[in-house]
PADOTOR-25550 format. One record per residue (C-alpha): residue in one letter; x, y, z. Coordinates in steps of 0.25 Angstrom, whole numbers, plus 5000, padded with zeros to 4 digits. Each point is the difference from the previous one (the first is absolute). Example, Ala and Ser with C-alpha at 12.3 -4.5 7.8 and 13.67 -1.06 7.14 Angstrom:
REM PADOTOR-25550
<tormar lumke="a" xx="5049" yy="4982" zz="5031"/>
<tormar lumke="s" xx="5006" yy="5014" zz="4998"/>
This chain:
REM PADOTOR-25550
<tormar lumke="x" xx="5644" yy="5664" zz="5501"/>
<tormar lumke="x" xx="4995" yy="4991" zz="5011"/>
<tormar lumke="x" xx="4986" yy="5000" zz="5004"/>
<tormar lumke="x" xx="4997" yy="5006" zz="5014"/>
<tormar lumke="x" xx="4991" yy="4998" zz="5012"/>
<tormar lumke="x" xx="4995" yy="5015" zz="5001"/>
<tormar lumke="x" xx="4995" yy="5006" zz="5012"/>
<tormar lumke="x" xx="4994" yy="5014" zz="5000"/>
<tormar lumke="x" xx="4999" yy="5009" zz="5012"/>
<tormar lumke="x" xx="5006" yy="5012" zz="5008"/>
<tormar lumke="x" xx="5007" yy="4993" zz="5011"/>
<tormar lumke="x" xx="5002" yy="5012" zz="5008"/>
<tormar lumke="x" xx="5010" yy="4998" zz="5011"/>
<tormar lumke="x" xx="5004" yy="4986" zz="4995"/>
<tormar lumke="x" xx="4996" yy="4996" zz="5014"/>
<tormar lumke="x" xx="5001" yy="4985" zz="5006"/>
<tormar lumke="x" xx="4986" yy="4997" zz="4994"/>
<tormar lumke="x" xx="5005" yy="5004" zz="4986"/>
<tormar lumke="x" xx="5014" yy="4993" zz="5003"/>
<tormar lumke="x" xx="4992" yy="4987" zz="5002"/>
<tormar lumke="x" xx="4992" yy="5002" zz="4988"/>
<tormar lumke="x" xx="5012" yy="5002" zz="4992"/>
<tormar lumke="x" xx="5006" yy="4987" zz="5005"/>
<tormar lumke="x" xx="4987" yy="4993" zz="4997"/>
<tormar lumke="x" xx="5000" yy="5006" zz="4986"/>
<tormar lumke="x" xx="5014" yy="4996" zz="4997"/>
<tormar lumke="x" xx="4997" yy="4985" zz="5004"/>
<tormar lumke="x" xx="4988" yy="4999" zz="4991"/>
<tormar lumke="x" xx="5008" yy="5006" zz="4989"/>
<tormar lumke="x" xx="5011" yy="4990" zz="5002"/>
<tormar lumke="x" xx="4989" yy="4989" zz="5000"/>
<tormar lumke="x" xx="4994" yy="5004" zz="4986"/>
<tormar lumke="x" xx="5014" yy="5003" zz="4994"/>
<tormar lumke="x" xx="4998" yy="5015" zz="5000"/>
<tormar lumke="x" xx="5008" yy="5012" zz="5003"/>
<tormar lumke="x" xx="4994" yy="5010" zz="5010"/>
<tormar lumke="x" xx="4995" yy="5014" zz="4996"/>
<tormar lumke="x" xx="4994" yy="5011" zz="5009"/>
<tormar lumke="x" xx="4992" yy="5012" zz="4994"/>
<tormar lumke="x" xx="5001" yy="5010" zz="5010"/>
<tormar lumke="x" xx="4991" yy="5013" zz="5001"/>
<tormar lumke="x" xx="5007" yy="5012" zz="5004"/>
<tormar lumke="x" xx="4988" yy="5003" zz="5009"/>
<tormar lumke="x" xx="4987" yy="4993" zz="5002"/>
<tormar lumke="x" xx="4991" yy="5002" zz="4988"/>
<tormar lumke="x" xx="4988" yy="5005" zz="5009"/>
<tormar lumke="x" xx="5008" yy="5013" zz="5002"/>
<tormar lumke="x" xx="4998" yy="5003" zz="4986"/>
<tormar lumke="x" xx="4984" yy="4999" zz="5001"/>
<tormar lumke="x" xx="4999" yy="5005" zz="5014"/>
<tormar lumke="x" xx="5012" yy="5010" zz="5002"/>
<tormar lumke="x" xx="4994" yy="5005" zz="5013"/>
<tormar lumke="x" xx="5003" yy="4986" zz="5006"/>
<tormar lumke="x" xx="5015" yy="5001" zz="4997"/>
<tormar lumke="x" xx="5009" yy="4996" zz="5011"/>
<tormar lumke="x" xx="5015" yy="5000" zz="5002"/>
<tormar lumke="x" xx="5008" yy="4988" zz="4995"/>
<tormar lumke="x" xx="5008" yy="4991" zz="5009"/>
<tormar lumke="x" xx="5011" yy="4999" zz="4989"/>
<tormar lumke="x" xx="5003" yy="5006" zz="4986"/>
<tormar lumke="x" xx="4998" yy="4991" zz="4988"/>
<tormar lumke="x" xx="5014" yy="4998" zz="4997"/>
<tormar lumke="x" xx="5003" yy="4996" zz="5014"/>
<tormar lumke="x" xx="4989" yy="4989" zz="4999"/>
<tormar lumke="x" xx="5006" yy="4995" zz="4987"/>
<tormar lumke="x" xx="5013" yy="4999" zz="5007"/>
<tormar lumke="x" xx="4994" yy="4992" zz="5012"/>
<tormar lumke="x" xx="4993" yy="4991" zz="4991"/>
<tormar lumke="x" xx="5011" yy="4996" zz="4991"/>
<tormar lumke="x" xx="5009" yy="4998" zz="5012"/>
<tormar lumke="x" xx="4989" yy="4990" zz="5005"/>
<tormar lumke="x" xx="5002" yy="4992" zz="4987"/>
<tormar lumke="x" xx="4990" yy="5006" zz="4990"/>
<tormar lumke="x" xx="5006" yy="4999" zz="4986"/>
<tormar lumke="x" xx="4995" yy="5014" zz="4995"/>
<tormar lumke="x" xx="4992" yy="5012" zz="5004"/>
<tormar lumke="x" xx="4992" yy="5010" zz="4991"/>
<tormar lumke="x" xx="4996" yy="5013" zz="5007"/>
<tormar lumke="x" xx="4987" yy="5006" zz="4994"/>
<tormar lumke="x" xx="4994" yy="5014" zz="5003"/>
<tormar lumke="x" xx="4985" yy="4999" zz="5000"/>
<tormar lumke="x" xx="4993" yy="5011" zz="4992"/>
<tormar lumke="x" xx="4989" yy="5003" zz="4990"/>
<tormar lumke="x" xx="5007" yy="4990" zz="4989"/>
<tormar lumke="x" xx="4997" yy="4988" zz="5010"/>
<tormar lumke="x" xx="4987" yy="5005" zz="5005"/>
<tormar lumke="x" xx="4994" yy="5001" zz="4986"/>
<tormar lumke="x" xx="5006" yy="4987" zz="4994"/>
<tormar lumke="x" xx="4990" yy="4989" zz="4996"/>
<tormar lumke="x" xx="5003" yy="4988" zz="5009"/>
<tormar lumke="x" xx="5002" yy="4991" zz="4987"/>
<tormar lumke="x" xx="5010" yy="5008" zz="4995"/>
<tormar lumke="x" xx="5007" yy="5001" zz="5014"/>
<tormar lumke="x" xx="5000" yy="4985" zz="5000"/>
<tormar lumke="x" xx="5005" yy="4997" zz="4986"/>
<tormar lumke="x" xx="5010" yy="5011" zz="4998"/>
<tormar lumke="x" xx="5006" yy="5001" zz="5014"/>
<tormar lumke="x" xx="4998" yy="4988" zz="5008"/>
<tormar lumke="x" xx="5002" yy="4990" zz="4988"/>
<tormar lumke="x" xx="5009" yy="5007" zz="4991"/>
<tormar lumke="x" xx="5009" yy="5010" zz="5008"/>
<tormar lumke="x" xx="5000" yy="4992" zz="5013"/>
<tormar lumke="x" xx="5001" yy="4987" zz="4993"/>
<tormar lumke="x" xx="4990" yy="4994" zz="5010"/>
<tormar lumke="x" xx="5000" yy="4985" zz="5002"/>
<tormar lumke="x" xx="4994" yy="5001" zz="5013"/>
<tormar lumke="x" xx="4992" yy="5012" zz="5007"/>
<tormar lumke="x" xx="4998" yy="5000" zz="5015"/>
<tormar lumke="x" xx="4991" yy="5011" zz="5005"/>
<tormar lumke="x" xx="4992" yy="5004" zz="5013"/>
<tormar lumke="x" xx="4985" yy="4996" zz="5001"/>
<tormar lumke="x" xx="4995" yy="5014" zz="4998"/>
<tormar lumke="x" xx="5010" yy="5003" zz="4988"/>
<tormar lumke="x" xx="4994" yy="5007" zz="4988"/>
<tormar lumke="x" xx="5005" yy="5008" zz="4989"/>
<tormar lumke="x" xx="4997" yy="5008" zz="4987"/>
<tormar lumke="x" xx="4989" yy="5010" zz="4998"/>
<tormar lumke="x" xx="4989" yy="4999" zz="5009"/>
<tormar lumke="x" xx="5008" yy="4989" zz="5008"/>
<tormar lumke="x" xx="4993" yy="4989" zz="4990"/>
<tormar lumke="x" xx="5013" yy="4992" zz="5000"/>
<tormar lumke="x" xx="4996" yy="4993" zz="5013"/>
<tormar lumke="x" xx="5003" yy="4986" zz="5005"/>
<tormar lumke="x" xx="4988" yy="4994" zz="4992"/>
<tormar lumke="x" xx="5006" yy="5006" zz="4987"/>
<tormar lumke="x" xx="5014" yy="4995" zz="5003"/>
<tormar lumke="x" xx="4995" yy="4986" zz="5003"/>
<tormar lumke="x" xx="4994" yy="5000" zz="4986"/>
<tormar lumke="x" xx="5012" yy="5008" zz="4993"/>
<tormar lumke="x" xx="5011" yy="4992" zz="5007"/>
<tormar lumke="x" xx="4993" yy="4986" zz="4996"/>
<tormar lumke="x" xx="5000" yy="5004" zz="4986"/>
<tormar lumke="x" xx="5014" yy="5005" zz="4999"/>
<tormar lumke="x" xx="5006" yy="4989" zz="5008"/>
<tormar lumke="x" xx="5004" yy="5008" zz="5012"/>
<tormar lumke="x" xx="5000" yy="4995" zz="5013"/>
<tormar lumke="x" xx="4991" yy="5008" zz="5010"/>
<tormar lumke="x" xx="5002" yy="5000" zz="5015"/>
<tormar lumke="x" xx="4995" yy="5009" zz="5011"/>
<tormar lumke="x" xx="5009" yy="5005" zz="5010"/>
<tormar lumke="x" xx="5000" yy="4996" zz="5015"/>
<tormar lumke="x" xx="4997" yy="5010" zz="5011"/>
<tormar lumke="x" xx="5012" yy="5009" zz="5003"/>
<tormar lumke="x" xx="5004" yy="4994" zz="5014"/>
<tormar lumke="x" xx="5012" yy="4995" zz="5007"/>
<tormar lumke="x" xx="5002" yy="4991" zz="5012"/>
<tormar lumke="x" xx="4984" yy="5000" zz="5001"/>
<tormar lumke="x" xx="4999" yy="5015" zz="5001"/>
<tormar lumke="x" xx="4993" yy="5008" zz="4990"/>
<tormar lumke="x" xx="5008" yy="5011" zz="4994"/>
<tormar lumke="x" xx="4996" yy="5012" zz="4992"/>
<tormar lumke="x" xx="5007" yy="5013" zz="4995"/>
<tormar lumke="x" xx="4988" yy="5008" zz="5006"/>
<tormar lumke="x" xx="5003" yy="4994" zz="5014"/>
<tormar lumke="x" xx="5014" yy="5003" zz="4999"/>
<tormar lumke="x" xx="4997" yy="5014" zz="4995"/>
<tormar lumke="x" xx="4991" yy="5002" zz="5012"/>
<tormar lumke="x" xx="5011" yy="4995" zz="5010"/>
<tormar lumke="x" xx="5009" yy="5011" zz="4994"/>
<tormar lumke="x" xx="4990" yy="5011" zz="5002"/>
<tormar lumke="x" xx="5000" yy="4996" zz="5014"/>
<tormar lumke="x" xx="5014" yy="5000" zz="5002"/>
<tormar lumke="x" xx="5001" yy="4985" zz="5002"/>
<tormar lumke="x" xx="5012" yy="4998" zz="4991"/>
<tormar lumke="x" xx="5005" yy="4988" zz="5008"/>
<tormar lumke="x" xx="4986" yy="4993" zz="4997"/>
<tormar lumke="x" xx="5000" yy="5004" zz="4986"/>
<tormar lumke="x" xx="5015" yy="4995" zz="4998"/>
<tormar lumke="x" xx="4995" yy="4986" zz="5005"/>
<tormar lumke="x" xx="4989" yy="5000" zz="4989"/>
<tormar lumke="x" xx="5010" yy="5004" zz="4990"/>
<tormar lumke="x" xx="5011" yy="4990" zz="5004"/>
<tormar lumke="x" xx="5010" yy="5012" zz="5001"/>
<tormar lumke="x" xx="5000" yy="5014" zz="5006"/>
<tormar lumke="x" xx="4992" yy="5010" zz="4993"/>
<tormar lumke="x" xx="5009" yy="5010" zz="4992"/>
<tormar lumke="x" xx="5000" yy="5013" zz="4994"/>
<tormar lumke="x" xx="5012" yy="5005" zz="4991"/>
<tormar lumke="x" xx="5004" yy="5013" zz="4992"/>
<tormar lumke="x" xx="5011" yy="5010" zz="4997"/>
<tormar lumke="x" xx="5005" yy="5008" zz="5012"/>
<tormar lumke="x" xx="4997" yy="5014" zz="4997"/>
<tormar lumke="x" xx="5003" yy="5013" zz="5007"/>
<tormar lumke="x" xx="4991" yy="5005" zz="5012"/>
<tormar lumke="x" xx="5000" yy="5012" zz="5008"/>
<tormar lumke="x" xx="5011" yy="4996" zz="5010"/>
<tormar lumke="x" xx="4991" yy="5000" zz="5012"/>
<tormar lumke="x" xx="5004" yy="4986" zz="5005"/>
<tormar lumke="x" xx="5015" yy="5005" zz="4998"/>
<tormar lumke="x" xx="4997" yy="5013" zz="5009"/>
<tormar lumke="x" xx="4993" yy="4990" zz="5011"/>
<tormar lumke="x" xx="5013" yy="4992" zz="5000"/>
<tormar lumke="x" xx="4993" yy="4988" zz="4993"/>
<tormar lumke="x" xx="5003" yy="5001" zz="4985"/>
<tormar lumke="x" xx="4990" yy="4993" zz="4991"/>
<tormar lumke="x" xx="5000" yy="4994" zz="4986"/>
<tormar lumke="x" xx="4988" yy="5005" zz="4993"/>
<tormar lumke="x" xx="4995" yy="4989" zz="4991"/>
<tormar lumke="x" xx="4992" yy="5004" zz="4987"/>
<tormar lumke="x" xx="4992" yy="4986" zz="5000"/>
<tormar lumke="x" xx="4990" yy="4996" zz="4989"/>
<tormar lumke="x" xx="4987" yy="5008" zz="5003"/>
<tormar lumke="x" xx="4991" yy="4989" zz="4995"/>
<tormar lumke="x" xx="5005" yy="4991" zz="5012"/>
<tormar lumke="x" xx="4994" yy="4999" zz="5014"/>
<tormar lumke="x" xx="5008" yy="5008" zz="5010"/>
<tormar lumke="x" xx="4997" yy="4995" zz="5015"/>
<tormar lumke="x" xx="4999" yy="5013" zz="5009"/>
<tormar lumke="x" xx="5008" yy="5001" zz="5012"/>
<tormar lumke="x" xx="5014" yy="4999" zz="5006"/>
<tormar lumke="x" xx="5006" yy="4986" zz="4997"/>
<tormar lumke="x" xx="5012" yy="4991" zz="5003"/>
<tormar lumke="x" xx="5005" yy="4996" zz="4986"/>
<tormar lumke="x" xx="5012" yy="4994" zz="4993"/>
<tormar lumke="x" xx="5006" yy="5009" zz="4989"/>
<tormar lumke="x" xx="5008" yy="4994" zz="4989"/>
<tormar lumke="x" xx="5006" yy="5004" zz="4986"/>
<tormar lumke="x" xx="5008" yy="5012" zz="4997"/>
<tormar lumke="x" xx="5013" yy="4993" zz="5005"/>
<tormar lumke="x" xx="4994" yy="4999" zz="5014"/>
<tormar lumke="x" xx="4999" yy="4984" zz="5000"/>
<tormar lumke="x" xx="4988" yy="4999" zz="5010"/>
<tormar lumke="x" xx="4999" yy="5009" zz="5012"/>
<tormar lumke="x" xx="4991" yy="5002" zz="5011"/>
<tormar lumke="x" xx="4993" yy="5014" zz="5000"/>
<tormar lumke="x" xx="4987" yy="5008" zz="5004"/>
<tormar lumke="x" xx="4991" yy="5005" zz="4990"/>
<tormar lumke="x" xx="4989" yy="5010" zz="5001"/>
<tormar lumke="x" xx="4988" yy="4999" zz="4990"/>
<tormar lumke="x" xx="4991" yy="5012" zz="5001"/>
<tormar lumke="x" xx="4997" yy="5015" zz="4998"/>
<tormar lumke="x" xx="5010" yy="5005" zz="5010"/>
<tormar lumke="x" xx="4989" yy="5008" zz="5007"/>
<tormar lumke="x" xx="5010" yy="5007" zz="5010"/>
<tormar lumke="x" xx="5008" yy="5006" zz="4990"/>
<tormar lumke="x" xx="4993" yy="5000" zz="4986"/>
<tormar lumke="x" xx="4986" yy="5003" zz="4996"/>
<tormar lumke="x" xx="5000" yy="4996" zz="4986"/>
<tormar lumke="x" xx="4992" yy="4987" zz="5003"/>
<tormar lumke="x" xx="5009" yy="4992" zz="4990"/>
<tormar lumke="x" xx="5004" yy="4986" zz="5006"/>
<tormar lumke="x" xx="5015" yy="4998" zz="5000"/>
<tormar lumke="x" xx="5009" yy="4988" zz="5003"/>
<tormar lumke="x" xx="5012" yy="5004" zz="5009"/>
<tormar lumke="x" xx="5011" yy="4990" zz="5005"/>
<tormar lumke="x" xx="5009" yy="5003" zz="5011"/>
<tormar lumke="x" xx="5012" yy="4991" zz="5000"/>
<tormar lumke="x" xx="5008" yy="5001" zz="5013"/>
<tormar lumke="x" xx="5014" yy="5002" zz="4999"/>
<tormar lumke="x" xx="5000" yy="5002" zz="4984"/>
<tormar lumke="x" xx="5006" yy="5013" zz="4995"/>
<tormar lumke="x" xx="5002" yy="4997" zz="4985"/>
<tormar lumke="x" xx="4993" yy="5006" zz="4989"/>
<tormar lumke="x" xx="4988" yy="4992" zz="4994"/>
<tormar lumke="x" xx="4994" yy="5011" zz="4991"/>
<tormar lumke="x" xx="4996" yy="4994" zz="4986"/>
<tormar lumke="x" xx="5002" yy="4985" zz="5005"/>
<tormar lumke="x" xx="4989" yy="4990" zz="5001"/>
<tormar lumke="x" xx="4996" yy="4997" zz="5014"/>
<tormar lumke="x" xx="4991" yy="4987" zz="5004"/>
<tormar lumke="x" xx="4993" yy="5001" zz="5013"/>
<tormar lumke="x" xx="4994" yy="4988" zz="5007"/>
<tormar lumke="x" xx="4990" yy="5002" zz="5010"/>
<tormar lumke="x" xx="5002" yy="4991" zz="5012"/>
<tormar lumke="x" xx="4992" yy="5006" zz="5012"/>
<tormar lumke="x" xx="4991" yy="5012" zz="5003"/>
<tormar lumke="x" xx="5006" yy="5008" zz="5011"/>
<tormar lumke="x" xx="4989" yy="5011" zz="5002"/>
<tormar lumke="x" xx="4991" yy="5008" zz="4992"/>
<tormar lumke="x" xx="5003" yy="5014" zz="4994"/>
<tormar lumke="x" xx="4995" yy="5012" zz="5008"/>
<tormar lumke="x" xx="5003" yy="5015" zz="5002"/>
<tormar lumke="x" xx="5009" yy="5004" zz="5011"/>
<tormar lumke="x" xx="4999" yy="5014" zz="5008"/>
<tormar lumke="x" xx="5015" yy="5003" zz="4995"/>
<tormar lumke="x" xx="5012" yy="4996" zz="4993"/>
<tormar lumke="x" xx="5007" yy="4997" zz="5013"/>
<tormar lumke="x" xx="4989" yy="4989" zz="5004"/>
<tormar lumke="x" xx="5000" yy="4995" zz="4986"/>
<tormar lumke="x" xx="5015" yy="4998" zz="5001"/>
<tormar lumke="x" xx="4999" yy="4993" zz="5013"/>
<tormar lumke="x" xx="4989" yy="4991" zz="4995"/>
<tormar lumke="x" xx="5009" yy="4996" zz="4987"/>
<tormar lumke="x" xx="5011" yy="4997" zz="5010"/>
<tormar lumke="x" xx="4991" yy="4990" zz="5007"/>
<tormar lumke="x" xx="4996" yy="4995" zz="4986"/>
<tormar lumke="x" xx="5014" yy="4997" zz="4997"/>
<tormar lumke="x" xx="5003" yy="4993" zz="5013"/>
<tormar lumke="x" xx="4989" yy="4990" zz="4997"/>
<tormar lumke="x" xx="5009" yy="4994" zz="4989"/>
<tormar lumke="x" xx="5007" yy="4992" zz="5010"/>
<tormar lumke="x" xx="4998" yy="4989" zz="5001"/>
<tormar lumke="x" xx="4995" yy="4997" zz="4985"/>
<tormar lumke="x" xx="4991" yy="4988" zz="4998"/>
<tormar lumke="x" xx="5006" yy="4991" zz="4989"/>
């Protein structure tokens, strides 16, 4: 098997900074005559040590892998960090995994990268171990694009504030959620605005409010729609966050199908209305906000 230039990280969101980084890694690998391999953590390892700091992710590991491969990365391996990795001596990790399993001919890591029990596999150790093993070691550049510092945490903060258009600019594409359409209580249908209730992966960040979106998949193509993400305070006291999508003019059956929802712009925040009639009037205004849709 060909030797690889190995990069290890979470790459949450595969945002514009990650995209620039992937292209940079690919160019370095070509110069060294190596294939490219990304070792992808399903979630940041720090969540294992400090579960209280766990935050929603921007994308599933499988989606990140697909996007990295689409950028030209040759192979991606997904790892779920747990006690096995936390207790593994750094020398064993380097020899058995970096060298043998991942066939590293090159290793590119961040400046603060460390692995193994007690995080003893730091940059100083790697400099020695890679030199002894004939592995080219490099330090990854800062995650930026067009001179703008980009981070997953910054994008997550924008989403929390409903600024989906700004988050999309840092991602290089609209932020999206996806999932199977499931049966709801039929409240939207009763109000004259039937909705598709999307059971999205709960580990993902869900921006709260009412949004202009583009729905796709499920045989729809790509259509403009309105999405509500929230707890439906006027009609439901469960507190569970739901993703409901109203597609104007659509009357088909989407149950059991996978719907993708791209968030384009926030229309308003979610709030409790004094009556269902007041809610119905507001939904009518929300749907009216779809025209014209910004492309």
